PyMOL Python script that loads the backbone (N, CA, C, O; Angstrom):
from pymol import cmd

cmd.read_pdbstr("""\
ATOM      1  N   MET A   1     -50.249  33.285  -4.463  1.00  0.00           N
ATOM      2  CA  MET A   1     -50.178  32.619  -3.183  1.00  0.00           C
ATOM      3  C   MET A   1     -48.713  32.408  -2.802  1.00  0.00           C
ATOM      4  O   MET A   1     -47.943  31.883  -3.607  1.00  0.00           O
ATOM      5  N   PRO A   2     -48.302  32.815  -1.565  1.00  0.00           N
ATOM      6  CA  PRO A   2     -46.899  32.653  -1.175  1.00  0.00           C
ATOM      7  C   PRO A   2     -46.535  31.185  -0.988  1.00  0.00           C
ATOM      8  O   PRO A   2     -47.370  30.352  -0.635  1.00  0.00           O
ATOM      9  N   ALA A   3     -45.278  30.901  -1.233  1.00  0.00           N
ATOM     10  CA  ALA A   3     -44.785  29.522  -1.091  1.00  0.00           C
ATOM     11  C   ALA A   3     -44.728  29.147   0.383  1.00  0.00           C
ATOM     12  O   ALA A   3     -44.411  29.975   1.236  1.00  0.00           O
ATOM     13  N   ALA A   4     -45.036  27.904   0.663  1.00  0.00           N
ATOM     14  CA  ALA A   4     -44.982  27.395   2.034  1.00  0.00           C
ATOM     15  C   ALA A   4     -43.519  27.302   2.463  1.00  0.00           C
ATOM     16  O   ALA A   4     -42.660  26.946   1.657  1.00  0.00           O
ATOM     17  N   PRO A   5     -43.228  27.623   3.736  1.00  0.00           N
ATOM     18  CA  PRO A   5     -41.836  27.532   4.188  1.00  0.00           C
ATOM     19  C   PRO A   5     -41.331  26.092   4.102  1.00  0.00           C
ATOM     20  O   PRO A   5     -42.051  25.136   4.390  1.00  0.00           O
ATOM     21  N   THR A   6     -40.099  25.979   3.706  1.00  0.00           N
ATOM     22  CA  THR A   6     -39.480  24.657   3.574  1.00  0.00           C
ATOM     23  C   THR A   6     -38.555  24.427   4.762  1.00  0.00           C
ATOM     24  O   THR A   6     -37.758  25.294   5.118  1.00  0.00           O
ATOM     25  N   HIS A   7     -38.667  23.268   5.362  1.00  0.00           N
ATOM     26  CA  HIS A   7     -37.794  22.908   6.489  1.00  0.00           C
ATOM     27  C   HIS A   7     -36.777  21.896   6.002  1.00  0.00           C
ATOM     28  O   HIS A   7     -37.125  20.845   5.463  1.00  0.00           O
ATOM     29  N   LEU A   8     -35.520  22.231   6.202  1.00  0.00           N
ATOM     30  CA  LEU A   8     -34.446  21.329   5.820  1.00  0.00           C
ATOM     31  C   LEU A   8     -33.914  20.631   7.050  1.00  0.00           C
ATOM     32  O   LEU A   8     -33.738  21.238   8.106  1.00  0.00           O
ATOM     33  N   ARG A   9     -33.668  19.379   6.899  1.00  0.00           N
ATOM     34  CA  ARG A   9     -33.077  18.615   7.994  1.00  0.00           C
ATOM     35  C   ARG A   9     -31.668  18.227   7.569  1.00  0.00           C
ATOM     36  O   ARG A   9     -31.479  17.468   6.618  1.00  0.00           O
ATOM     37  N   VAL A  10     -30.689  18.755   8.282  1.00  0.00           N
ATOM     38  CA  VAL A  10     -29.302  18.485   7.950  1.00  0.00           C
ATOM     39  C   VAL A  10     -28.763  17.462   8.934  1.00  0.00           C
ATOM     40  O   VAL A  10     -28.841  17.638  10.150  1.00  0.00           O
ATOM     41  N   THR A  11     -28.219  16.401   8.385  1.00  0.00           N
ATOM     42  CA  THR A  11     -27.621  15.362   9.213  1.00  0.00           C
ATOM     43  C   THR A  11     -26.124  15.365   8.947  1.00  0.00           C
ATOM     44  O   THR A  11     -25.686  15.255   7.802  1.00  0.00           O
ATOM     45  N   ALA A  12     -25.349  15.492  10.011  1.00  0.00           N
ATOM     46  CA  ALA A  12     -23.894  15.508   9.863  1.00  0.00           C
ATOM     47  C   ALA A  12     -23.391  14.125   9.472  1.00  0.00           C
ATOM     48  O   ALA A  12     -23.865  13.108   9.978  1.00  0.00           O
ATOM     49  N   ILE A  13     -22.441  14.107   8.579  1.00  0.00           N
ATOM     50  CA  ILE A  13     -21.809  12.846   8.185  1.00  0.00           C
ATOM     51  C   ILE A  13     -20.828  12.469   9.290  1.00  0.00           C
ATOM     52  O   ILE A  13     -19.987  13.281   9.676  1.00  0.00           O
ATOM     53  N   PRO A  14     -20.930  11.245   9.801  1.00  0.00           N
ATOM     54  CA  PRO A  14     -20.022  10.855  10.905  1.00  0.00           C
ATOM     55  C   PRO A  14     -18.572  10.833  10.426  1.00  0.00           C
ATOM     56  O   PRO A  14     -18.282  10.493   9.279  1.00  0.00           O
ATOM     57  N   SER A  15     -17.687  11.197  11.320  1.00  0.00           N
ATOM     58  CA  SER A  15     -16.267  11.167  10.989  1.00  0.00           C
ATOM     59  C   SER A  15     -15.778   9.721  11.029  1.00  0.00           C
ATOM     60  O   SER A  15     -16.477   8.822  11.497  1.00  0.00           O
ATOM     61  N   VAL A  16     -14.588   9.529  10.538  1.00  0.00           N
ATOM     62  CA  VAL A  16     -13.985   8.191  10.568  1.00  0.00           C
ATOM     63  C   VAL A  16     -13.844   7.730  12.017  1.00  0.00           C
ATOM     64  O   VAL A  16     -14.081   6.564  12.333  1.00  0.00           O
ATOM     65  N   THR A  17     -13.456   8.657  12.893  1.00  0.00           N
ATOM     66  CA  THR A  17     -13.308   8.309  14.306  1.00  0.00           C
ATOM     67  C   THR A  17     -14.632   7.843  14.892  1.00  0.00           C
ATOM     68  O   THR A  17     -14.683   6.845  15.611  1.00  0.00           O
ATOM     69  N   ASP A  18     -15.707   8.568  14.582  1.00  0.00           N
ATOM     70  CA  ASP A  18     -17.026   8.177  15.082  1.00  0.00           C
ATOM     71  C   ASP A  18     -17.427   6.796  14.558  1.00  0.00           C
ATOM     72  O   ASP A  18     -17.984   5.983  15.296  1.00  0.00           O
ATOM     73  N   ALA A  19     -17.144   6.544  13.295  1.00  0.00           N
ATOM     74  CA  ALA A  19     -17.480   5.252  12.703  1.00  0.00           C
ATOM     75  C   ALA A  19     -16.696   4.127  13.364  1.00  0.00           C
ATOM     76  O   ALA A  19     -17.248   3.065  13.651  1.00  0.00           O
ATOM     77  N   LEU A  20     -15.394   4.362  13.607  1.00  0.00           N
ATOM     78  CA  LEU A  20     -14.580   3.330  14.263  1.00  0.00           C
ATOM     79  C   LEU A  20     -15.041   3.068  15.692  1.00  0.00           C
ATOM     80  O   LEU A  20     -15.051   1.924  16.147  1.00  0.00           O
ATOM     81  N   LYS A  21     -15.420   4.125  16.394  1.00  0.00           N
ATOM     82  CA  LYS A  21     -15.918   3.945  17.761  1.00  0.00           C
ATOM     83  C   LYS A  21     -17.223   3.153  17.758  1.00  0.00           C
ATOM     84  O   LYS A  21     -17.458   2.344  18.656  1.00  0.00           O
ATOM     85  N   ALA A  22     -18.066   3.376  16.765  1.00  0.00           N
ATOM     86  CA  ALA A  22     -19.321   2.628  16.675  1.00  0.00           C
ATOM     87  C   ALA A  22     -19.051   1.143  16.423  1.00  0.00           C
ATOM     88  O   ALA A  22     -19.674   0.281  17.043  1.00  0.00           O
ATOM     89  N   VAL A  23     -18.130   0.852  15.522  1.00  0.00           N
ATOM     90  CA  VAL A  23     -17.778  -0.548  15.242  1.00  0.00           C
ATOM     91  C   VAL A  23     -17.159  -1.179  16.479  1.00  0.00           C
ATOM     92  O   VAL A  23     -17.462  -2.322  16.824  1.00  0.00           O
ATOM     93  N   GLU A  24     -16.297  -0.429  17.140  1.00  0.00           N
ATOM     94  CA  GLU A  24     -15.654  -0.916  18.361  1.00  0.00           C
ATOM     95  C   GLU A  24     -16.696  -1.269  19.419  1.00  0.00           C
ATOM     96  O   GLU A  24     -16.590  -2.301  20.081  1.00  0.00           O
ATOM     97  N   SER A  25     -17.692  -0.420  19.575  1.00  0.00           N
ATOM     98  CA  SER A  25     -18.704  -0.673  20.598  1.00  0.00           C
ATOM     99  C   SER A  25     -19.528  -1.917  20.282  1.00  0.00           C
ATOM    100  O   SER A  25     -20.020  -2.588  21.189  1.00  0.00           O
ATOM    101  N   LEU A  26     -19.679  -2.226  18.989  1.00  0.00           N
ATOM    102  CA  LEU A  26     -20.404  -3.436  18.605  1.00  0.00           C
ATOM    103  C   LEU A  26     -19.579  -4.700  18.834  1.00  0.00           C
ATOM    104  O   LEU A  26     -20.118  -5.738  19.218  1.00  0.00           O
ATOM    105  N   LEU A  27     -18.277  -4.608  18.597  1.00  0.00           N
ATOM    106  CA  LEU A  27     -17.422  -5.793  18.647  1.00  0.00           C
ATOM    107  C   LEU A  27     -16.848  -6.092  20.022  1.00  0.00           C
ATOM    108  O   LEU A  27     -16.641  -7.257  20.362  1.00  0.00           O
ATOM    109  N   LEU A  28     -16.588  -5.066  20.814  1.00  0.00           N
ATOM    110  CA  LEU A  28     -15.915  -5.267  22.086  1.00  0.00           C
ATOM    111  C   LEU A  28     -16.825  -4.916  23.246  1.00  0.00           C
ATOM    112  O   LEU A  28     -17.685  -4.042  23.140  1.00  0.00           O
ATOM    113  N   GLY A  29     -16.625  -5.602  24.342  1.00  0.00           N
ATOM    114  CA  GLY A  29     -17.336  -5.259  25.560  1.00  0.00           C
ATOM    115  C   GLY A  29     -16.717  -4.012  26.169  1.00  0.00           C
ATOM    116  O   GLY A  29     -15.632  -3.591  25.768  1.00  0.00           O
ATOM    117  N   ALA A  30     -17.399  -3.429  27.126  1.00  0.00           N
ATOM    118  CA  ALA A  30     -16.929  -2.183  27.745  1.00  0.00           C
ATOM    119  C   ALA A  30     -15.563  -2.362  28.394  1.00  0.00           C
ATOM    120  O   ALA A  30     -14.707  -1.484  28.282  1.00  0.00           O
ATOM    121  N   GLY A  31     -15.349  -3.483  29.067  1.00  0.00           N
ATOM    122  CA  GLY A  31     -14.065  -3.731  29.716  1.00  0.00           C
ATOM    123  C   GLY A  31     -12.926  -3.837  28.726  1.00  0.00           C
ATOM    124  O   GLY A  31     -11.832  -3.332  28.976  1.00  0.00           O
ATOM    125  N   GLN A  32     -13.178  -4.494  27.598  1.00  0.00           N
ATOM    126  CA  GLN A  32     -12.141  -4.626  26.573  1.00  0.00           C
ATOM    127  C   GLN A  32     -11.814  -3.280  25.943  1.00  0.00           C
ATOM    128  O   GLN A  32     -10.653  -2.987  25.660  1.00  0.00           O
ATOM    129  N   ARG A  33     -12.834  -2.467  25.727  1.00  0.00           N
ATOM    130  CA  ARG A  33     -12.602  -1.124  25.166  1.00  0.00           C
ATOM    131  C   ARG A  33     -11.736  -0.308  26.112  1.00  0.00           C
ATOM    132  O   ARG A  33     -10.784   0.347  25.688  1.00  0.00           O
ATOM    133  N   THR A  34     -12.071  -0.351  27.390  1.00  0.00           N
ATOM    134  CA  THR A  34     -11.304   0.410  28.385  1.00  0.00           C
ATOM    135  C   THR A  34      -9.863  -0.080  28.432  1.00  0.00           C
ATOM    136  O   THR A  34      -8.936   0.727  28.485  1.00  0.00           O
ATOM    137  N   ALA A  35      -9.669  -1.381  28.412  1.00  0.00           N
ATOM    138  CA  ALA A  35      -8.318  -1.943  28.464  1.00  0.00           C
ATOM    139  C   ALA A  35      -7.518  -1.538  27.229  1.00  0.00           C
ATOM    140  O   ALA A  35      -6.338  -1.201  27.337  1.00  0.00           O
ATOM    141  N   ARG A  36      -8.148  -1.568  26.070  1.00  0.00           N
ATOM    142  CA  ARG A  36      -7.455  -1.198  24.833  1.00  0.00           C
ATOM    143  C   ARG A  36      -7.074   0.277  24.852  1.00  0.00           C
ATOM    144  O   ARG A  36      -5.965   0.644  24.465  1.00  0.00           O
ATOM    145  N   ARG A  37      -7.985   1.106  25.297  1.00  0.00           N
ATOM    146  CA  ARG A  37      -7.688   2.550  25.360  1.00  0.00           C
ATOM    147  C   ARG A  37      -6.597   2.834  26.384  1.00  0.00           C
ATOM    148  O   ARG A  37      -5.729   3.675  26.146  1.00  0.00           O
ATOM    149  N   ASN A  38      -6.631   2.144  27.516  1.00  0.00           N
ATOM    150  CA  ASN A  38      -5.579   2.327  28.514  1.00  0.00           C
ATOM    151  C   ASN A  38      -4.225   1.883  27.970  1.00  0.00           C
ATOM    152  O   ASN A  38      -3.208   2.528  28.222  1.00  0.00           O
ATOM    153  N   ALA A  39      -4.216   0.789  27.228  1.00  0.00           N
ATOM    154  CA  ALA A  39      -2.966   0.302  26.648  1.00  0.00           C
ATOM    155  C   ALA A  39      -2.418   1.310  25.644  1.00  0.00           C
ATOM    156  O   ALA A  39      -1.215   1.568  25.619  1.00  0.00           O
ATOM    157  N   TRP A  40      -3.292   1.882  24.816  1.00  0.00           N
ATOM    158  CA  TRP A  40      -2.847   2.851  23.828  1.00  0.00           C
ATOM    159  C   TRP A  40      -2.307   4.106  24.513  1.00  0.00           C
ATOM    160  O   TRP A  40      -1.300   4.664  24.080  1.00  0.00           O
ATOM    161  N   THR A  41      -2.968   4.546  25.570  1.00  0.00           N
ATOM    162  CA  THR A  41      -2.495   5.703  26.328  1.00  0.00           C
ATOM    163  C   THR A  41      -1.109   5.421  26.898  1.00  0.00           C
ATOM    164  O   THR A  41      -0.249   6.301  26.916  1.00  0.00           O
ATOM    165  N   SER A  42      -0.898   4.205  27.358  1.00  0.00           N
ATOM    166  CA  SER A  42       0.403   3.812  27.900  1.00  0.00           C
ATOM    167  C   SER A  42       1.477   3.834  26.809  1.00  0.00           C
ATOM    168  O   SER A  42       2.599   4.276  27.054  1.00  0.00           O
ATOM    169  N   VAL A  43       1.144   3.365  25.622  1.00  0.00           N
ATOM    170  CA  VAL A  43       2.094   3.382  24.506  1.00  0.00           C
ATOM    171  C   VAL A  43       2.495   4.819  24.177  1.00  0.00           C
ATOM    172  O   VAL A  43       3.677   5.111  23.996  1.00  0.00           O
ATOM    173  N   LEU A  44       1.515   5.711  24.100  1.00  0.00           N
ATOM    174  CA  LEU A  44       1.806   7.113  23.791  1.00  0.00           C
ATOM    175  C   LEU A  44       2.681   7.751  24.872  1.00  0.00           C
ATOM    176  O   LEU A  44       3.584   8.530  24.567  1.00  0.00           O
ATOM    177  N   GLU A  45       2.408   7.418  26.129  1.00  0.00           N
ATOM    178  CA  GLU A  45       3.203   7.958  27.233  1.00  0.00           C
ATOM    179  C   GLU A  45       4.636   7.419  27.177  1.00  0.00           C
ATOM    180  O   GLU A  45       5.584   8.165  27.427  1.00  0.00           O
ATOM    181  N   ASP A  46       4.804   6.131  26.852  1.00  0.00           N
ATOM    182  CA  ASP A  46       6.146   5.555  26.717  1.00  0.00           C
ATOM    183  C   ASP A  46       6.925   6.247  25.599  1.00  0.00           C
ATOM    184  O   ASP A  46       8.118   6.514  25.740  1.00  0.00           O
ATOM    185  N   ARG A  47       6.249   6.534  24.495  1.00  0.00           N
ATOM    186  CA  ARG A  47       6.906   7.232  23.390  1.00  0.00           C
ATOM    187  C   ARG A  47       7.342   8.627  23.818  1.00  0.00           C
ATOM    188  O   ARG A  47       8.437   9.072  23.474  1.00  0.00           O
ATOM    189  N   ARG A  48       6.486   9.317  24.569  1.00  0.00           N
ATOM    190  CA  ARG A  48       6.817  10.662  25.025  1.00  0.00           C
ATOM    191  C   ARG A  48       8.032  10.627  25.947  1.00  0.00           C
ATOM    192  O   ARG A  48       8.929  11.461  25.831  1.00  0.00           O
ATOM    193  N   ARG A  49       8.059   9.655  26.869  1.00  0.00           N
ATOM    194  CA  ARG A  49       9.188   9.542  27.790  1.00  0.00           C
ATOM    195  C   ARG A  49      10.485   9.212  27.046  1.00  0.00           C
ATOM    196  O   ARG A  49      11.547   9.733  27.387  1.00  0.00           O
ATOM    197  N   ALA A  50      10.398   8.352  26.036  1.00  0.00           N
ATOM    198  CA  ALA A  50      11.585   8.012  25.248  1.00  0.00           C
ATOM    199  C   ALA A  50      12.112   9.244  24.522  1.00  0.00           C
ATOM    200  O   ALA A  50      13.322   9.465  24.471  1.00  0.00           O
ATOM    201  N   LYS A  51      11.225  10.035  23.970  1.00  0.00           N
ATOM    202  CA  LYS A  51      11.638  11.267  23.300  1.00  0.00           C
ATOM    203  C   LYS A  51      12.301  12.216  24.300  1.00  0.00           C
ATOM    204  O   LYS A  51      13.326  12.826  23.996  1.00  0.00           O
ATOM    205  N   ASP A  52      11.719  12.337  25.476  1.00  0.00           N
ATOM    206  CA  ASP A  52      12.307  13.194  26.513  1.00  0.00           C
ATOM    207  C   ASP A  52      13.694  12.715  26.916  1.00  0.00           C
ATOM    208  O   ASP A  52      14.594  13.526  27.135  1.00  0.00           O
ATOM    209  N   ARG A  53      13.874  11.382  27.018  1.00  0.00           N
ATOM    210  CA  ARG A  53      15.191  10.837  27.383  1.00  0.00           C
ATOM    211  C   ARG A  53      16.238  11.180  26.327  1.00  0.00           C
ATOM    212  O   ARG A  53      17.362  11.555  26.659  1.00  0.00           O
ATOM    213  N   VAL A  54      15.866  11.050  25.056  1.00  0.00           N
ATOM    214  CA  VAL A  54      16.803  11.360  23.974  1.00  0.00           C
ATOM    215  C   VAL A  54      17.174  12.838  24.012  1.00  0.00           C
ATOM    216  O   VAL A  54      18.344  13.194  23.874  1.00  0.00           O
ATOM    217  N   GLU A  55      16.181  13.690  24.199  1.00  0.00           N
ATOM    218  CA  GLU A  55      16.462  15.130  24.272  1.00  0.00           C
ATOM    219  C   GLU A  55      17.364  15.454  25.468  1.00  0.00           C
ATOM    220  O   GLU A  55      18.290  16.257  25.344  1.00  0.00           O
ATOM    221  N   ALA A  56      17.103  14.844  26.607  1.00  0.00           N
ATOM    222  CA  ALA A  56      17.927  15.078  27.793  1.00  0.00           C
ATOM    223  C   ALA A  56      19.352  14.597  27.560  1.00  0.00           C
ATOM    224  O   ALA A  56      20.306  15.252  27.978  1.00  0.00           O
ATOM    225  N   GLN A  57      19.501  13.456  26.895  1.00  0.00           N
ATOM    226  CA  GLN A  57      20.834  12.938  26.592  1.00  0.00           C
ATOM    227  C   GLN A  57      21.584  13.920  25.700  1.00  0.00           C
ATOM    228  O   GLN A  57      22.764  14.184  25.931  1.00  0.00           O
ATOM    229  N   HIS A  58      20.921  14.459  24.693  1.00  0.00           N
ATOM    230  CA  HIS A  58      21.578  15.419  23.801  1.00  0.00           C
ATOM    231  C   HIS A  58      22.008  16.672  24.558  1.00  0.00           C
ATOM    232  O   HIS A  58      23.091  17.204  24.314  1.00  0.00           O
ATOM    233  N   VAL A  59      21.178  17.138  25.460  1.00  0.00           N
ATOM    234  CA  VAL A  59      21.520  18.319  26.252  1.00  0.00           C
ATOM    235  C   VAL A  59      22.726  18.031  27.142  1.00  0.00           C
ATOM    236  O   VAL A  59      23.652  18.840  27.216  1.00  0.00           O
ATOM    237  N   LEU A  60      22.719  16.889  27.813  1.00  0.00           N
ATOM    238  CA  LEU A  60      23.843  16.536  28.686  1.00  0.00           C
ATOM    239  C   LEU A  60      25.143  16.389  27.902  1.00  0.00           C
ATOM    240  O   LEU A  60      26.204  16.812  28.360  1.00  0.00           O
ATOM    241  N   GLU A  61      25.053  15.787  26.720  1.00  0.00           N
ATOM    242  CA  GLU A  61      26.248  15.637  25.899  1.00  0.00           C
ATOM    243  C   GLU A  61      26.742  16.993  25.408  1.00  0.00           C
ATOM    244  O   GLU A  61      27.951  17.215  25.334  1.00  0.00           O
ATOM    245  N   ALA A  62      25.842  17.894  25.075  1.00  0.00           N
ATOM    246  CA  ALA A  62      26.235  19.225  24.613  1.00  0.00           C
ATOM    247  C   ALA A  62      26.900  20.000  25.743  1.00  0.00           C
ATOM    248  O   ALA A  62      27.879  20.713  25.521  1.00  0.00           O
ATOM    249  N   VAL A  63      26.373  19.862  26.946  1.00  0.00           N
ATOM    250  CA  VAL A  63      26.934  20.573  28.094  1.00  0.00           C
ATOM    251  C   VAL A  63      28.318  20.022  28.442  1.00  0.00           C
ATOM    252  O   VAL A  63      29.214  20.778  28.816  1.00  0.00           O
ATOM    253  N   SER A  64      28.487  18.726  28.320  1.00  0.00           N
ATOM    254  CA  SER A  64      29.759  18.126  28.676  1.00  0.00           C
ATOM    255  C   SER A  64      30.807  18.279  27.574  1.00  0.00           C
ATOM    256  O   SER A  64      31.972  17.932  27.765  1.00  0.00           O
ATOM    257  N   GLY A  65      30.388  18.797  26.425  1.00  0.00           N
ATOM    258  CA  GLY A  65      31.343  19.040  25.337  1.00  0.00           C
ATOM    259  C   GLY A  65      31.488  17.876  24.400  1.00  0.00           C
ATOM    260  O   GLY A  65      32.245  17.966  23.434  1.00  0.00           O
ATOM    261  N   ARG A  66      30.794  16.782  24.642  1.00  0.00           N
ATOM    262  CA  ARG A  66      30.860  15.619  23.732  1.00  0.00           C
ATOM    263  C   ARG A  66      29.868  15.816  22.614  1.00  0.00           C
ATOM    264  O   ARG A  66      28.880  16.536  22.761  1.00  0.00           O
ATOM    265  N   THR A  67      30.133  15.181  21.508  1.00  0.00           N
ATOM    266  CA  THR A  67      29.162  15.196  20.417  1.00  0.00           C
ATOM    267  C   THR A  67      28.247  13.999  20.570  1.00  0.00           C
ATOM    268  O   THR A  67      28.653  12.954  21.077  1.00  0.00           O
ATOM    269  N   SER A  68      27.050  14.153  20.141  1.00  0.00           N
ATOM    270  CA  SER A  68      26.065  13.079  20.248  1.00  0.00           C
ATOM    271  C   SER A  68      26.391  11.986  19.230  1.00  0.00           C
ATOM    272  O   SER A  68      26.690  12.278  18.073  1.00  0.00           O
ATOM    273  N   ARG A  69      26.330  10.729  19.666  1.00  0.00           N
ATOM    274  CA  ARG A  69      26.545   9.606  18.759  1.00  0.00           C
ATOM    275  C   ARG A  69      25.318   9.324  17.915  1.00  0.00           C
ATOM    276  O   ARG A  69      25.403   8.639  16.896  1.00  0.00           O
ATOM    277  N   ALA A  70      24.159   9.860  18.344  1.00  0.00           N
ATOM    278  CA  ALA A  70      22.903   9.590  17.634  1.00  0.00           C
ATOM    279  C   ALA A  70      22.777  10.420  16.377  1.00  0.00           C
ATOM    280  O   ALA A  70      21.951  10.110  15.519  1.00  0.00           O
ATOM    281  N   THR A  71      23.575  11.469  16.241  1.00  0.00           N
ATOM    282  CA  THR A  71      23.450  12.318  15.049  1.00  0.00           C
ATOM    283  C   THR A  71      24.643  12.208  14.160  1.00  0.00           C
ATOM    284  O   THR A  71      24.697  12.858  13.116  1.00  0.00           O
TER     285      THR A  71
END
""", "prot")
cmd.dss("prot")
cmd.show_as("cartoon", "prot")
cmd.util.cbc("prot")
cmd.orient("prot")
């Protein structure tokens, strides 16, 4: 007699990010989550702009013939 087909059910293990988002949704209201995410996006954008300013300063100093004081 042939063996009956076996059905496997595979459940993906949640990532750390998924787990943190689940905890966040339990602890914070929707407005607080949005505010926190907006604040973090703002921090990342500020860091990017600061990096761009430093790079621009180095380029301007190189063009003007001065050496950078930051290095």
